N, C-alpha and C positions, 0 to 999 in steps of 0.2 A: 281533790277531790278521792274519795277513796275508789279503787279499783271496782269496775263492775256495779256504780252505782250511777245512778242518772239523775243528771239535773231535774225537778220537778217544776221548777222558779227561778227563772235569773230577771233581774233589775240592773237595767244601767244607765246611769246618770240623769236617774229620774228627779224632775222639777215640778215644782205644783205651788202654782202661786193663787193667793185668794186677795186681786186686786193689784196693791203696792206692796202686797205683804208675800215677801219671799220666804211658804213656810217648809219644803223641802228641797236641798240644793244639793245636785248632780249625789245622790243614793246610790250606790250600786253595792251588788251583795245576791249568793246564790242560795236555795233550799233543795238539798239533794233527798233523793227517796230516803225514806227512812229515817229522816232526822229531824229532831228536839229542837229549834232554835225558836232562840226568847230573844225579844226587843227592848231594851230599858232605857232609861231616859229620864229628864225632867218632866213635869208638868209643861202645855205648851210647844214642846221640842217636837211634835209631827208625828209622835207615836200612830196614833189613832187615824189619820189622815191618810198615813203610807198602808195601812190595811184596807182602809177604805177604796185609795185610787188602787188597789192592786185587784180590787173586784167589780170597779166601773163603777163606782159612787160618787167620785171627784174625780173631775176632770184632769188632766197633766196638762204642764205647760211645755214638755219635752222629756226626751229620753225614750225607754225600752220597755216593754214587761213582756217578759218572755216565759211561756207555762206552759209544759210538756203534759200535766194534767189533766185533763178535762172535766175531774168531777172536784170545787173545790168547795167544800162548808166555808161559812162564815155568823161568827157569833160576836152581834156588837157589846159593846159594852152596858149601854141599855135600851132596855126598849119597852116603852112609856103604854100598859093599857089599863084602861080605865075600870078600874076596880067591881064598880057599878055594871058593866057589859056581860050579861049572863051565858057565860062563856064556856065549857068544860075543857080541860085539857086533850081529851081524844078530838073536840069538837077543833081545837084550836089547831093542833097537828096536821089533823085532815085536811086543812086550807093547803099544805104543798102536793098534797096527794090527788087533791081533784080538781082536775080540771074543768069539767064540766056545771060541778052544781059545788055551790058554797052552804047555803042553810037549808040545803036538803039531806043533813044526817048523815051520820058518819061510820052507818054498819059497815059498808065495804071495803074504808078503809083499816077500820079498827084492829083486825088482826096483826096487820103489819104494827100500828103505829104501840101496839102493846109488844110487840115483840120489839122494839128497839127502846121503848123506856125499860122492858127485863134486863136489854142488855146493857143499862147502864144502872140499876140497878134503881131505877123508879117507876115501876109496874104501881104500883102501887099508887099512883098518883094520878093515873088513867081517866078518873070519875070525878076530881076534883074541878071546883071553879078555879081557873085563874086567878082571880083575884085574890083567895084568900091563899094563896103560897105562901111559903116564905121565900127571902131573898134568894137561900141554895137552894129551895124547889124549883124557884122559877129559873135560875141556871140552867139547872139539868136540863127542864124543860126545852128550852133555847138549844143546849146541845144538841139532843132528842131532833129538834127540828133540823138542825143543821145538818145532823148524819142522815136523814130519810133516803136520801140520793145516793149513799153510801160513797162519800166523796173520798178519795187519796191522799187529799192536803184538805187540813181542816185551820183556819185562821181563828184566833182566840182573842182578844180584846180585855184586857184586865179581867178574866171570865172570874175570881176571886174577891174584886170589889164589894165591899157590904156585907161579908162574911164575917162571922166570928172564928173565934178560934179552931172550935170543932169543925165546923161546917167547913172550916179551911183547910183540915186534916182529911175531911170526906172527899173534896174535892182532886185534894193532891192524888190520892188513890183512884180517880175516876181519869185523871190525867195521866196517871201510870199504866191504867185499862188501856187505854185508848190508844198510848202508843206503842207498848210491849205484846199487848194479845189482839187489839186490832188491827194493829198494823199499820195505823195512819200517820203520817206525815204532819207535824203540826208544827206552826208560825204563830206564838205564844207572844203578848204585850203583856207586861205585867212590872209591879212596882217591887214586888218582893221579892229581894236579890236574895235572900235566902231558900225560897224557892227554886229561882232561877237555876242559884249554884248547883244543886241537887238534879234538878230534871234537865236541862240542856246540856246539847252534845255544844252548838253552838250558839253566843251571846254576839249581838248588835247594839252596840250603844251609839241612840243618834239625838241630838239637841241640833233641828235644822240640818246640819250635815252628820255624814257618819265619825263620830272622833275614833272609835274602835272599833273592832271584830275580829273574832277568834273562840276559843274555848273559856272555859269559865274561867278556870286556872290564871288565864293571859288576860281579861277583859276586867274581870273583877279586882283590879289591883287600887290600891289608894291615888294614883297618881292618875290613872284613868280616869277612873270614878269624879275627883273633883275639877278635872280639866270640863269633864262632861257635862257635872251638875252644878259647877259656880263656887262649891265650898268643899271642904276636904268632909270623907264621909263620915257617917256616923248614924244620925237619926236624918235623912232626907224627907225634908217637909215639902209639904204637897196637899191640898185642900180635900183632906179625907181620905189622899191615900197615903199617906206615910209610909216608905219603904225603912225595915231596921232590919241595919246592915251589922251585923256582930263583929264589934270592934277587935274581939281576941282572935277572931277567925282572919282579918284583914292586918291584924298586928303582925300573928305567925307568919305571915308572905313576904312582910317585909325585913323579918329578924335574917 
């Protein structure tokens, strides 16, 4: 741990079971203030379950989750909203800010909503219908929702799933803004190992257990990835979440 950096999140020997299925086994790691930590691993390896357990959406079987940060934002991998529901972006975001009213208007919260949207380059979406947004636009709205509490730690579960190349590049810039300029500590699940290599300080590779944990240069090695994914790296297959690993980059690390 770097000097003068406090630990925002510490996980000690975390175990999660779904009936007889041991989904996570003895997971231990720390996230320090100011870090960008990425979680990688094959589909079904427990990555999303780990994030959900950190915010209390999944009951843990044993272990400890120690949080020094009291403000934690969470962006799920998917949130399905019926496109037929007449709900504007400002109304959707106001649901988090309005404690005593839901459908009685968003005028009181609109200035705060606008500021948060403009901060992430989405101010133009404030009057759009939720059901009319593209995948990338809706992901930005979900991040705005998580940012309304001004979190110190932001958990992102595969935020670039379903985005095209152009949307992915735009989202890369948003991640840089949140981490470098807004000063938010980030813990992100991702299948994009090229992105992970460029944005993360630390990488946690899990497949039910922790297979490797360290800097990107240390973790993103062929022997570590093949051990976790169960095959040699190249095109890591998934269900719509393929992760392309630049083979030349990987080969250069073994020379």
